[in-house]
DRENDO-1510 file (C-alpha; in Angstrom, 1 decimal, always signed):
<recs>
REC; n; res; u; v; w
REC; 1; VAL; +119.4; +64.6; +102.7 .
REC; 2; TRP; +117.0; +66.3; +100.3 .
REC; 3; CYS; +118.8; +68.7; +97.9 .
REC; 4; PHE; +122.5; +67.8; +98.3 .
REC; 5; PRO; +122.1; +64.3; +96.7 .
REC; 6; VAL; +120.0; +65.8; +93.9 .
REC; 7; GLY; +122.7; +68.4; +93.2 .
REC; 8; LEU; +125.4; +65.6; +93.0 .
REC; 9; MET; +123.2; +63.5; +90.7 .
REC; 10; THR; +122.7; +66.5; +88.5 .
REC; 11; ALA; +126.4; +67.2; +88.3 .
REC; 12; GLU; +127.1; +63.6; +87.3 .
REC; 13; LEU; +124.4; +63.1; +84.7 .
REC; 14; ALA; +124.3; +66.7; +83.3 .
REC; 15; THR; +128.0; +66.3; +82.3 .
REC; 16; ALA; +127.3; +62.9; +80.9 .
REC; 17; PHE; +124.3; +64.2; +78.8 .
REC; 18; PRO; +125.2; +67.9; +78.1 .
REC; 19; LYS; +122.2; +68.8; +75.8 .
REC; 20; ASP; +118.9; +70.6; +76.0 .
REC; 21; GLY; +116.3; +68.5; +77.8 .
REC; 22; GLY; +118.7; +67.3; +80.5 .
REC; 23; TYR; +117.0; +64.8; +82.7 .
REC; 24; VAL; +114.6; +63.7; +79.9 .
REC; 25; TRP; +117.6; +62.0; +78.3 .
REC; 26; TRP; +118.8; +60.4; +81.6 .
REC; 27; VAL; +115.4; +58.6; +82.0 .
REC; 28; ASP; +115.3; +57.9; +78.2 .
REC; 29; ALA; +118.7; +56.2; +78.4 .
REC; 30; ALA; +117.8; +54.2; +81.5 .
REC; 31; PHE; +114.2; +53.1; +80.8 .
REC; 32; GLY; +113.4; +53.8; +77.1 .
REC; 33; SER; +111.6; +56.5; +75.1 .
REC; 34; PHE; +108.1; +56.1; +76.7 .
REC; 35; TRP; +109.5; +56.9; +80.2 .
REC; 36; GLY; +111.7; +59.6; +78.7 .
REC; 37; PHE; +108.7; +61.2; +77.3 .
REC; 38; MET; +106.7; +60.9; +80.5 .
REC; 39; MET; +109.6; +62.4; +82.4 .
REC; 40; GLY; +109.6; +65.3; +80.0 .
REC; 41; TRP; +105.9; +65.8; +80.2 .
REC; 42; ILE; +105.6; +65.6; +84.0 .
REC; 43; SER; +108.5; +67.8; +84.7 .
REC; 44; TRP; +107.4; +70.3; +82.1 .
REC; 45; ALA; +103.9; +70.4; +83.5 .
REC; 46; GLY; +105.3; +70.7; +87.0 .
REC; 47; GLY; +107.6; +73.5; +85.9 .
REC; 48; VAL; +104.8; +75.4; +84.3 .
REC; 49; VAL; +102.7; +75.1; +87.5 .
REC; 50; ASP; +105.7; +76.3; +89.5 .
REC; 51; ASN; +106.1; +79.2; +87.1 .
REC; 52; ALA; +102.5; +80.2; +87.9 .
REC; 53; ILE; +103.3; +80.7; +91.6 .
REC; 54; TYR; +105.5; +83.8; +91.1 .
REC; 55; PRO; +103.0; +86.4; +89.6 .
REC; 56; GLY; +100.7; +85.9; +92.6 .
REC; 57; MET; +103.7; +85.9; +95.0 .
REC; 58; PHE; +104.9; +89.2; +93.5 .
REC; 59; LEU; +101.5; +90.7; +94.0 .
REC; 60; SER; +101.2; +89.6; +97.6 .
REC; 61; PHE; +104.7; +91.0; +98.4 .
REC; 62; MET; +103.7; +94.4; +97.0 .
REC; 63; THR; +100.3; +94.5; +98.7 .
REC; 64; LYS; +101.5; +93.3; +102.1 .
REC; 65; SER; +104.6; +95.6; +102.1 .
REC; 66; PHE; +102.6; +98.8; +101.2 .
REC; 67; ASP; +99.3; +97.8; +102.8 .
REC; 68; LEU; +97.6; +98.2; +99.4 .
REC; 69; LYS; +93.9; +97.5; +98.8 .
REC; 70; LEU; +93.7; +96.8; +95.1 .
REC; 71; SER; +90.6; +96.2; +93.2 .
REC; 72; ALA; +90.1; +92.9; +91.4 .
REC; 73; PHE; +90.8; +94.7; +88.1 .
REC; 74; ALA; +94.0; +96.3; +89.4 .
REC; 75; GLN; +95.2; +92.9; +90.7 .
REC; 76; GLN; +94.6; +91.4; +87.3 .
REC; 77; ALA; +96.5; +94.2; +85.6 .
REC; 78; VAL; +99.5; +93.7; +87.8 .
REC; 79; LEU; +99.5; +89.9; +87.1 .
REC; 80; VAL; +99.3; +90.5; +83.4 .
REC; 81; ALA; +102.0; +93.1; +83.4 .
REC; 82; PHE; +104.3; +90.9; +85.4 .
REC; 83; ASN; +103.8; +88.0; +83.0 .
REC; 84; VAL; +104.2; +90.0; +79.8 .
REC; 85; VAL; +107.4; +91.9; +80.9 .
REC; 86; LEU; +109.2; +88.8; +82.1 .
REC; 87; ALA; +108.1; +86.5; +79.3 .
REC; 88; ALA; +109.4; +89.2; +76.9 .
REC; 89; THR; +112.8; +89.0; +78.7 .
REC; 90; ASN; +113.0; +85.3; +77.8 .
REC; 91; LEU; +112.2; +86.1; +74.2 .
REC; 92; VAL; +115.1; +88.4; +73.9 .
REC; 93; GLY; +117.6; +85.6; +74.5 .
REC; 94; ILE; +119.0; +83.2; +77.1 .
REC; 95; GLY; +121.9; +85.6; +77.7 .
REC; 96; VAL; +119.6; +88.4; +78.7 .
REC; 97; ALA; +117.5; +86.1; +80.8 .
REC; 98; GLY; +120.7; +84.7; +82.5 .
REC; 99; SER; +122.0; +88.2; +83.2 .
REC; 100; ALA; +118.6; +89.3; +84.5 .
REC; 101; SER; +118.7; +86.3; +86.9 .
REC; 102; VAL; +122.1; +87.3; +88.2 .
REC; 103; VAL; +121.0; +90.8; +88.8 .
REC; 104; PHE; +117.9; +89.6; +90.6 .
REC; 105; CYS; +120.0; +87.3; +92.7 .
REC; 106; GLY; +122.2; +90.2; +93.8 .
REC; 107; VAL; +119.2; +92.4; +94.6 .
REC; 108; VAL; +117.7; +89.5; +96.7 .
REC; 109; LEU; +120.9; +88.8; +98.8 .
REC; 110; MET; +121.8; +92.3; +99.8 .
REC; 111; PRO; +118.7; +93.2; +101.9 .
REC; 112; VAL; +118.9; +89.8; +103.6 .
REC; 113; ALA; +122.5; +90.6; +104.8 .
REC; 114; ILE; +121.4; +94.0; +106.0 .
REC; 115; LEU; +118.3; +92.6; +107.8 .
REC; 116; VAL; +120.6; +90.1; +109.7 .
REC; 117; LEU; +122.9; +92.9; +110.8 .
REC; 118; VAL; +120.1; +95.3; +111.8 .
REC; 119; ALA; +118.2; +92.7; +113.7 .
REC; 120; LEU; +121.2; +91.2; +115.4 .
REC; 121; PRO; +121.1; +93.5; +118.6 .
REC; 122; SER; +117.4; +92.6; +119.3 .
REC; 123; MET; +117.4; +89.0; +118.4 .
REC; 124; SER; +116.3; +86.4; +121.0 .
REC; 125; PRO; +118.3; +83.2; +120.3 .
REC; 126; THR; +116.1; +81.2; +122.6 .
REC; 127; ALA; +113.3; +81.7; +120.1 .
REC; 128; TRP; +115.2; +79.5; +117.6 .
REC; 129; LEU; +114.9; +76.5; +119.9 .
REC; 130; ALA; +111.3; +77.1; +121.1 .
REC; 131; VAL; +108.8; +74.4; +120.2 .
REC; 132; THR; +105.6; +75.8; +118.6 .
REC; 133; PRO; +102.6; +74.0; +120.2 .
REC; 134; GLU; +100.7; +73.4; +116.9 .
REC; 135; VAL; +102.7; +72.8; +113.7 .
REC; 136; ASN; +101.1; +71.8; +110.4 .
REC; 137; TRP; +104.0; +69.5; +109.5 .
REC; 138; VAL; +102.6; +68.6; +106.1 .
REC; 139; ARG; +102.3; +72.2; +105.0 .
REC; 140; TRP; +105.7; +73.1; +106.6 .
REC; 141; LEU; +107.5; +70.3; +104.8 .
REC; 142; ASN; +105.8; +71.1; +101.5 .
REC; 143; ILE; +107.0; +74.7; +101.7 .
REC; 144; ALA; +110.5; +73.6; +102.8 .
REC; 145; ILE; +110.7; +71.1; +99.9 .
REC; 146; TRP; +109.4; +73.6; +97.4 .
REC; 147; ASN; +111.9; +76.3; +98.6 .
REC; 148; THR; +114.9; +74.0; +98.1 .
REC; 149; ASN; +114.0; +71.9; +95.0 .
REC; 150; GLY; +115.0; +72.4; +91.4 .
REC; 151; PHE; +118.7; +71.8; +91.4 .
REC; 152; ASP; +118.2; +69.3; +88.5 .
REC; 153; SER; +116.5; +72.0; +86.3 .
REC; 154; ILE; +119.8; +73.5; +85.2 .
REC; 155; SER; +120.4; +70.3; +83.1 .
REC; 156; THR; +117.6; +71.3; +80.7 .
REC; 157; ILE; +119.8; +74.0; +79.0 .
REC; 158; GLY; +122.9; +71.7; +78.7 .
REC; 159; ALA; +123.5; +72.6; +75.0 .
REC; 160; GLU; +123.5; +76.4; +75.9 .
REC; 161; VAL; +126.2; +76.1; +78.6 .
REC; 162; ALA; +129.9; +76.8; +77.7 .
REC; 163; ASN; +132.2; +74.1; +79.0 .
REC; 164; PRO; +129.5; +72.1; +80.9 .
REC; 165; ILE; +132.0; +69.7; +82.3 .
REC; 166; LYS; +133.4; +72.4; +84.6 .
REC; 167; THR; +130.4; +74.8; +84.7 .
REC; 168; PHE; +127.7; +72.4; +85.9 .
REC; 169; PRO; +129.4; +71.1; +89.1 .
REC; 170; ALA; +130.6; +74.6; +90.0 .
REC; 171; ALA; +127.2; +76.2; +89.3 .
REC; 172; ILE; +125.3; +73.6; +91.4 .
REC; 173; LEU; +127.7; +74.0; +94.3 .
REC; 174; LEU; +127.4; +77.8; +94.2 .
REC; 175; ALA; +123.6; +77.6; +93.9 .
REC; 176; GLY; +123.4; +75.3; +96.9 .
REC; 177; PHE; +125.1; +77.9; +99.1 .
REC; 178; ALA; +123.3; +80.8; +97.5 .
REC; 179; VAL; +119.9; +79.2; +98.2 .
REC; 180; ILE; +120.3; +77.5; +101.6 .
REC; 181; VAL; +122.5; +80.0; +103.5 .
REC; 182; PRO; +120.2; +83.1; +102.8 .
REC; 183; TYR; +117.1; +81.1; +103.8 .
REC; 184; ILE; +118.7; +80.0; +107.1 .
REC; 185; LEU; +119.9; +83.6; +107.9 .
REC; 186; CYS; +116.6; +85.2; +107.0 .
REC; 187; ILE; +114.6; +82.7; +109.1 .
REC; 188; MET; +116.9; +83.2; +112.1 .
REC; 189; ALA; +116.7; +87.0; +111.8 .
REC; 190; ALA; +112.9; +87.1; +111.4 .
REC; 191; THR; +112.1; +84.5; +114.1 .
REC; 192; GLY; +114.7; +86.1; +116.4 .
REC; 193; VAL; +112.7; +89.3; +116.6 .
REC; 194; ASP; +109.1; +88.3; +115.9 .
REC; 195; GLN; +107.6; +85.1; +117.4 .
REC; 196; ASP; +104.0; +85.7; +116.2 .
REC; 197; TYR; +104.2; +82.8; +113.9 .
REC; 198; ASP; +100.4; +82.7; +113.3 .
REC; 199; SER; +100.7; +86.0; +111.4 .
REC; 200; TYR; +103.5; +84.7; +109.0 .
REC; 201; GLU; +102.5; +84.8; +105.4 .
REC; 202; ASN; +103.9; +86.0; +102.0 .
REC; 203; GLY; +105.3; +89.5; +102.7 .
REC; 204; THR; +105.8; +89.1; +106.4 .
REC; 205; TYR; +109.6; +89.4; +106.2 .
REC; 206; ASN; +109.1; +92.7; +104.4 .
REC; 207; VAL; +107.0; +94.0; +107.3 .
REC; 208; ILE; +109.7; +92.8; +109.8 .
REC; 209; ALA; +112.4; +94.5; +107.8 .
REC; 210; LEU; +110.3; +97.8; +107.9 .
REC; 211; LYS; +109.9; +97.5; +111.7 .
REC; 212; GLU; +113.6; +96.7; +112.4 .
REC; 213; GLY; +115.3; +98.9; +109.8 .
REC; 214; GLY; +112.9; +101.7; +109.0 .
REC; 215; TRP; +111.5; +102.7; +105.6 .
REC; 216; PHE; +114.8; +102.3; +103.7 .
REC; 217; LEU; +115.3; +98.6; +104.7 .
REC; 218; GLY; +111.6; +97.9; +104.3 .
REC; 219; ALA; +111.7; +99.3; +100.7 .
REC; 220; LEU; +114.9; +97.5; +100.0 .
REC; 221; PHE; +113.5; +94.2; +101.3 .
REC; 222; THR; +110.4; +94.7; +99.2 .
REC; 223; ILE; +112.5; +95.2; +96.1 .
REC; 224; GLY; +114.5; +92.1; +97.0 .
REC; 225; THR; +111.6; +89.8; +97.5 .
REC; 226; SER; +109.9; +91.1; +94.4 .
REC; 227; ALA; +113.2; +90.5; +92.5 .
REC; 228; ALA; +113.2; +87.0; +93.9 .
REC; 229; ALA; +109.8; +86.3; +92.4 .
REC; 230; ALA; +110.9; +87.9; +89.1 .
REC; 231; GLY; +114.1; +85.9; +89.0 .
REC; 232; MET; +112.4; +82.6; +89.7 .
REC; 233; TYR; +109.8; +83.4; +87.0 .
REC; 234; VAL; +112.5; +84.1; +84.4 .
REC; 235; SER; +114.5; +81.0; +85.5 .
REC; 236; ASP; +111.4; +78.7; +85.2 .
REC; 237; MET; +110.4; +80.2; +81.8 .
REC; 238; THR; +113.9; +79.6; +80.5 .
REC; 239; THR; +114.3; +76.1; +82.0 .
REC; 240; TYR; +111.0; +74.6; +80.8 .
REC; 241; SER; +110.7; +76.3; +77.4 .
REC; 242; TYR; +114.1; +75.0; +76.5 .
REC; 243; GLN; +113.2; +71.6; +77.8 .
REC; 244; LEU; +110.1; +71.5; +75.6 .
REC; 245; SER; +112.2; +72.8; +72.7 .
REC; 246; GLY; +114.8; +70.1; +73.2 .
REC; 247; MET; +112.1; +67.4; +73.3 .
REC; 248; ALA; +110.7; +68.8; +70.0 .
REC; 249; GLU; +114.1; +68.6; +68.4 .
REC; 250; GLU; +114.3; +64.9; +69.2 .
REC; 251; GLY; +110.8; +64.2; +67.9 .
REC; 252; MET; +109.1; +63.6; +71.3 .
REC; 253; VAL; +106.6; +66.4; +70.8 .
REC; 254; PRO; +105.5; +68.3; +67.6 .
REC; 255; ARG; +108.5; +70.0; +66.0 .
REC; 256; ILE; +106.7; +73.3; +66.0 .
REC; 257; PHE; +107.8; +73.7; +69.6 .
REC; 258; ALA; +111.5; +73.7; +68.4 .
REC; 259; ALA; +110.9; +76.8; +66.3 .
REC; 260; LYS; +113.3; +79.6; +67.2 .
REC; 261; LEU; +113.5; +83.3; +66.4 .
REC; 262; PRO; +116.0; +83.6; +63.5 .
REC; 263; ARG; +118.3; +86.3; +65.1 .
REC; 264; LEU; +117.9; +85.5; +68.8 .
REC; 265; GLY; +117.6; +81.7; +68.7 .
REC; 266; THR; +114.9; +81.6; +71.4 .
REC; 267; PRO; +112.2; +79.0; +71.3 .
REC; 268; PHE; +109.3; +81.4; +70.9 .
REC; 269; VAL; +106.6; +78.9; +70.4 .
REC; 270; ALA; +107.5; +77.0; +73.5 .
REC; 271; ILE; +107.8; +80.3; +75.5 .
REC; 272; GLY; +104.4; +81.4; +74.1 .
REC; 273; LEU; +102.7; +78.2; +75.1 .
REC; 274; GLN; +104.2; +78.4; +78.6 .
REC; 275; PHE; +103.2; +82.0; +78.9 .
REC; 276; VAL; +99.5; +81.2; +78.1 .
REC; 277; VAL; +99.3; +78.4; +80.5 .
REC; 278; VAL; +101.0; +80.4; +83.3 .
REC; 279; MET; +98.5; +83.2; +82.7 .
REC; 280; LEU; +95.6; +80.8; +83.2 .
REC; 281; LEU; +97.0; +79.2; +86.3 .
REC; 282; SER; +98.1; +82.4; +88.0 .
REC; 283; HIS; +94.7; +82.9; +89.5 .
REC; 284; MET; +94.7; +79.6; +91.5 .
REC; 285; ASP; +95.2; +79.5; +95.3 .
REC; 286; PHE; +98.8; +79.8; +96.3 .
REC; 287; HIS; +99.0; +76.7; +98.5 .
REC; 288; ASP; +97.1; +74.5; +96.0 .
REC; 289; ILE; +99.5; +75.5; +93.2 .
REC; 290; LEU; +102.5; +74.9; +95.5 .
REC; 291; VAL; +101.4; +71.4; +96.5 .
REC; 292; CYS; +100.4; +70.4; +93.0 .
REC; 293; ASP; +103.8; +71.6; +91.9 .
REC; 294; ASN; +105.5; +69.5; +94.6 .
REC; 295; VAL; +103.5; +66.4; +93.6 .
REC; 296; LEU; +104.5; +66.7; +89.9 .
REC; 297; TYR; +108.1; +67.6; +90.7 .
REC; 298; CYS; +108.5; +64.6; +93.2 .
REC; 299; GLY; +106.9; +62.2; +90.7 .
REC; 300; ALA; +109.4; +63.3; +88.1 .
REC; 301; LEU; +112.3; +63.3; +90.6 .
REC; 302; LEU; +111.6; +59.7; +91.5 .
REC; 303; MET; +112.2; +58.7; +87.9 .
REC; 304; GLU; +115.5; +60.7; +87.9 .
REC; 305; LEU; +116.7; +59.0; +91.1 .
REC; 306; CYS; +115.8; +55.6; +89.7 .
REC; 307; ALA; +117.6; +56.5; +86.4 .
REC; 308; MET; +120.7; +57.5; +88.3 .
REC; 309; VAL; +121.0; +54.1; +90.0 .
REC; 310; LYS; +119.9; +52.2; +86.8 .
REC; 311; LEU; +122.6; +53.9; +84.7 .
REC; 312; ARG; +125.3; +53.1; +87.2 .
REC; 313; ILE; +124.3; +49.4; +86.8 .
REC; 314; SER; +123.4; +49.2; +83.1 .
REC; 315; GLN; +126.0; +51.6; +81.7 .
REC; 316; PRO; +129.0; +51.5; +84.0 .
REC; 317; ASN; +131.3; +52.7; +81.2 .
REC; 318; LEU; +129.2; +55.8; +80.2 .
REC; 319; PRO; +131.6; +58.7; +80.1 .
REC; 320; ARG; +131.0; +60.7; +83.3 .
REC; 321; PRO; +133.3; +63.8; +83.4 .
REC; 322; PHE; +132.1; +64.4; +86.9 .
REC; 323; LYS; +131.3; +61.3; +89.0 .
REC; 324; ILE; +130.1; +60.9; +92.5 .
REC; 325; PRO; +133.0; +59.3; +94.3 .
REC; 326; THR; +131.2; +56.2; +95.5 .
REC; 327; GLY; +130.0; +52.9; +94.1 .
REC; 328; THR; +126.5; +51.9; +93.0 .
REC; 329; LEU; +125.5; +50.9; +96.6 .
REC; 330; GLY; +126.6; +54.2; +97.9 .
REC; 331; VAL; +124.7; +56.0; +95.1 .
REC; 332; PHE; +121.6; +53.9; +96.0 .
REC; 333; VAL; +121.7; +54.9; +99.7 .
REC; 334; MET; +122.3; +58.5; +98.8 .
REC; 335; MET; +119.3; +58.6; +96.5 .
REC; 336; CYS; +117.0; +57.1; +99.2 .
REC; 337; GLY; +116.9; +60.4; +101.1 .
REC; 338; PRO; +115.3; +62.5; +98.4 .
REC; 339; ALA; +113.1; +59.5; +97.5 .
REC; 340; ALA; +111.7; +59.3; +101.0 .
REC; 341; PHE; +110.8; +63.0; +100.9 .
REC; 342; CYS; +109.1; +62.5; +97.5 .
REC; 343; TRP; +107.0; +59.7; +98.9 .
REC; 344; PHE; +106.0; +61.8; +101.8 .
REC; 345; VAL; +104.7; +64.5; +99.5 .
REC; 346; LEU; +102.8; +62.1; +97.3 .
REC; 347; LEU; +101.2; +60.2; +100.2 .
REC; 348; SER; +100.3; +63.3; +102.3 .
REC; 349; SER; +98.6; +65.3; +99.5 .
REC; 350; SER; +94.9; +66.0; +99.4 .
REC; 351; VAL; +92.5; +64.1; +97.1 .
REC; 352; LYS; +91.9; +67.4; +95.2 .
REC; 353; VAL; +95.6; +67.9; +94.4 .
REC; 354; LEU; +96.2; +64.2; +93.6 .
REC; 355; ALA; +93.2; +64.2; +91.2 .
REC; 356; LEU; +94.5; +67.3; +89.4 .
REC; 357; SER; +98.0; +65.9; +89.2 .
REC; 358; SER; +96.8; +62.6; +88.0 .
REC; 359; LEU; +94.8; +64.3; +85.3 .
REC; 360; ILE; +97.9; +66.1; +84.1 .
REC; 361; VAL; +99.9; +62.9; +84.1 .
REC; 362; GLY; +97.0; +61.1; +82.3 .
REC; 363; VAL; +97.1; +63.7; +79.5 .
REC; 364; GLY; +100.7; +62.7; +78.8 .
REC; 365; VAL; +99.9; +59.0; +78.7 .
</recs>
């Protein structure tokens, strides 16, 4: 209902517009250059906000797992080092960044599989069906939506993908399984052995892994969750720096952001700008960053969903190497699911988050 329709939309439109910038050109083709620019601006801003989540997440994983009490200076040093090392990975080239993401993915999935196997004998399946008396549904849904969004972001590097007609649909399908299945298995394993939900926070799974599998699994899980934070950071940096570069190449933003390193071909100005903004945002509260990210992402996604339906109506003969096997009405109904979640996020957000998000959108206008 949420991410599956977005994945199908991305497969159809990314193969129809296989160039850097991705969804910017979908909205541009459907509604004109102004809305194309706003799509680019809002999604870029949301992506940079999302990028800023992972340094703090990495720090919380490490401190929770090892019960570290770091000084404020030490925490800042960890955040800076995390940002510098991974931003440098993006500067080396998209091939290196892509390979690093694949390695991080493998490091993430292995400890999840081991935790499920180790916890299996002591799991209590009845815990999966138990109803928690007090649930903050707004926060819960925001976290669930954040954990499963971003399937459209692969479109922003369309010009860098070999054989996009075959690669995009296969990559989106594989990513869907690689994201959803580990989440479900990890949640089942953790809640099956530990029902103290009030204590759950960033790093709790690491502690559960330590308790169930000893120091080795605890260390392995800590490495895995830290790699997840690193992998998402690299992915965001790649996605949104290339999006900004693609917009610059088409004249939507100053062309300086299209500047690339001569030998490596990486958009170093766009990466540098994103690095600076992420460094500034890394010190915000985790939940405030997450909800602001969701608001901006959902605002941009609503434009994509509308563009999907509009292009089916206004450009029925647009070459679509991959096409969702249903008519315009079927596409409209399919897009209503993600749209409903988007409106929930927008209408349930705090005044503080909406004000900050509106300010960001207003800068683009």
